[in-house]
C-alpha positions in Angstrom: 98.4 132.3 85.6 97.0 134.0 88.6 94.4 132.1 90.7 91.8 134.1 92.5 91.4 133.8 96.3 87.9 132.2 95.7 89.4 129.6 93.4 92.1 128.8 96.0 89.5 128.5 98.7 87.3 126.3 96.6 90.2 124.0 95.8 91.2 123.8 99.5 87.7 122.8 100.4 87.6 120.2 97.7 90.9 118.8 98.8 89.7 118.6 102.4 86.6 116.8 101.4 88.6 114.3 99.3 90.9 113.7 102.3 87.9 113.2 104.6 86.4 110.8 102.0 89.6 108.8 101.9 89.5 108.4 105.7 85.9 107.2 105.6 86.5 104.9 102.7 89.5 103.4 104.5 87.4 102.5 107.6 84.0 101.9 106.1 84.7 100.8 102.5 83.1 102.5 99.5 79.7 100.8 99.9 79.6 101.3 103.7 80.5 105.0 103.5 77.8 107.7 103.4 77.9 111.3 102.4 76.8 112.2 106.0 80.0 110.5 107.4 82.1 112.3 104.9 80.5 115.6 105.9 81.2 114.9 109.5 84.8 113.9 108.9 85.4 117.0 106.7 83.6 119.3 109.2 81.5 120.8 106.4 77.7 120.7 106.1 76.2 118.4 103.6 75.2 121.3 101.4 78.8 122.3 101.0 79.8 118.7 100.1 77.1 118.6 97.4 78.3 122.0 96.1 81.5 120.4 95.0 80.5 116.8 94.5 77.2 115.5 93.1 77.5 112.1 94.7 79.7 109.6 96.6 80.6 108.1 93.2 82.0 111.5 92.0 84.1 111.8 95.1 85.5 108.4 94.5 86.1 109.2 90.8 87.9 112.4 91.6 90.0 110.8 94.4 91.2 108.1 92.0 91.9 110.4 89.1 93.8 112.8 91.4 96.1 110.1 92.7 96.6 108.4 89.2 97.5 111.8 87.7 100.0 112.5 90.6 101.8 109.2 90.0 101.8 109.8 86.2 103.3 113.2 86.7 106.1 111.7 88.9 107.0 109.1 86.4 106.8 111.6 83.5 109.2 113.9 85.3 111.7 111.1 85.7 111.4 110.2 82.1 112.1 113.8 81.1 115.4 114.0 83.0 118.2 114.4 80.6 120.9 113.5 83.1 119.7 109.9 83.6 120.5 106.8 81.4 117.6 104.6 80.5 118.6 102.1 83.2 118.6 104.9 85.8 115.2 106.1 84.7 113.7 102.7 85.2 115.3 102.3 88.6 114.1 105.7 89.8 110.7 104.9 88.4 110.5 101.6 90.4 111.6 103.3 93.6 109.3 106.3 93.0 106.2 104.1 92.4 107.0 102.1 95.5 107.4 105.2 97.6 104.1 106.5 96.2 102.2 103.3 97.1 103.6 103.4 100.6 102.9 107.1 101.1 99.3 106.5 99.8 98.7 103.1 101.3 95.1 103.8 102.4 94.2 104.9 98.9 96.0 102.0 97.2 94.4 99.4 99.4 90.9 100.9 98.8 91.4 101.1 95.1 92.9 97.6 94.6 90.1 96.0 96.6 87.3 98.1 95.2 88.2 98.5 91.5 86.4 95.5 90.0 83.0 96.1 91.5 83.1 99.9 91.3 85.1 100.8 88.2 83.8 97.9 86.1 80.1 98.2 87.1 79.3 101.5 88.9 81.7 103.9 87.3 82.7 102.4 83.9 84.0 105.8 82.6 86.5 105.8 85.5 87.7 102.4 84.5 88.2 103.6 80.9 90.2 106.6 82.1 92.4 104.5 84.4 93.1 102.1 81.6 94.1 104.9 79.3 96.5 106.2 82.0 97.9 102.6 82.4 98.5 102.5 78.6 100.3 105.8 78.8 102.5 104.5 81.5 103.4 101.5 79.3 104.1 103.9 76.4 106.4 105.9 78.7 108.4 102.9 79.7 108.4 101.7 76.1 110.1 105.0 75.2 112.7 104.5 77.9 113.5 101.0 76.6 113.8 102.3 73.1 116.2 104.9 74.4 118.4 102.2 75.9 118.2 99.5 73.3 121.2 100.7 71.2 123.6 100.6 74.1 122.1 99.3 77.3 119.4 96.7 76.5 119.1 93.6 74.4 117.0 94.2 71.2 113.8 92.6 72.6 110.6 94.3 71.6 110.5 97.5 73.6 106.7 97.3 74.2 106.9 93.8 75.6 109.7 94.8 78.0 107.6 97.9 79.0 104.6 95.7 79.8 106.6 93.3 81.8 108.3 96.1 83.8 105.0 97.9 84.4 103.5 94.8 85.9 106.6 94.0 87.9 106.7 97.5 89.3 103.1 97.3 90.4 103.5 94.0 92.0 106.6 95.1 93.9 105.1 98.4 95.1 101.9 96.6 96.2 103.7 93.9 98.1 105.8 96.6 99.9 102.7 97.7 101.7 102.7 94.4 103.7 106.4 94.6 104.7 107.9 96.3 107.8 104.5 96.8 109.4 103.4 99.0 106.5 105.2 102.2 107.0 102.8 104.1 104.8 99.8 106.1 106.0 98.4 103.8 108.7 95.1 104.6 110.3 93.5 103.4 113.5 90.0 102.8 112.2 89.1 106.4 112.6 89.3 106.4 116.4 92.2 108.7 116.8 90.6 112.1 116.1 91.7 115.5 117.3 88.3 117.1 118.1 88.3 119.9 115.5 92.0 120.3 114.6 91.8 118.1 111.5 91.0 120.9 109.1 93.6 123.3 110.6 96.2 120.7 110.1 95.2 120.1 106.5 95.3 123.8 105.8 99.1 123.7 106.3 99.9 120.8 104.1 102.1 121.0 101.0 100.6 121.4 97.5 99.6 117.8 96.6 101.1 117.6 93.2 104.4 119.1 94.2 105.1 117.2 97.4 104.6 113.8 95.7 107.2 114.5 93.1 110.0 116.2 95.0 112.8 114.0 96.4 110.9 110.9 95.8 114.1 109.1 94.9 117.8 109.9 95.1 120.3 109.5 92.3 121.4 106.2 93.9 117.9 104.7 93.7 117.2 105.2 97.4 113.7 106.4 98.2 114.7 109.0 100.7 113.7 106.9 103.7 115.8 105.1 106.3 115.2 102.8 109.3 112.3 100.4 108.6 112.5 101.1 104.8 116.1 99.8 104.5 114.8 96.2 103.9 112.4 97.5 101.2 115.3 99.4 99.5 117.5 96.3 99.5 114.7 94.2 98.1 114.0 96.7 95.4 117.6 96.8 94.4 117.8 93.0 94.3 114.7 92.6 92.1 115.7 95.5 89.8 119.1 93.9 89.3 117.5 90.5 88.6 115.3 92.1 86.0 118.1 94.0 84.4 120.2 90.9 84.2 117.6 89.5 81.8 117.4 92.6 79.5 120.8 94.3 79.8 123.5 93.8 77.2 
């Protein structure tokens, strides 16, 4: 499907506004952030911000759904690979989720800290959508366990194993943000700005959905990183093997 130049420009502006909002949320928190601050960070007038987003709550909603869908697409692409065994799919999913959390550490920190007061009270429909995506993730892992039960896994209930693995993967990915000095997207409280070059730099970034899914993990379970991530990789391998010892035949 061909996309018009106007649609591409609109999407680029929306993406830039979301990036700016993430930066402001990271330093000010959701409640402390203002549309004026987002406007200044994005280098667009307030009128342009309101053209694409009706409120700060809508910006937060779209920011969350964008990232949740990105992660969902990554895990779905792993599940759809015909060259992987069920065990390999689970391992790649664990490494991919951890890599995603570390690559989006600002967003993850904001979302985890703000979810209860925002999703549950201010934006209940967002909470419902995220919960549906969470259930889809469990169903995806349930399918993987069902695939492996005949030959690879003990005949435990596939859904129970899927729930356990989902929670384990989240806990491991979350805790990885506090190891090795957090090698994700660190920020310096908004003080390190480039006086006008922010938007130019964002213009040259990769397509968001694509660059999250490509080369997230290798066939050996590595997450494509080296150096400070070596300890994280070793820890992931160890925890994954411990889990597999409990469910493998």
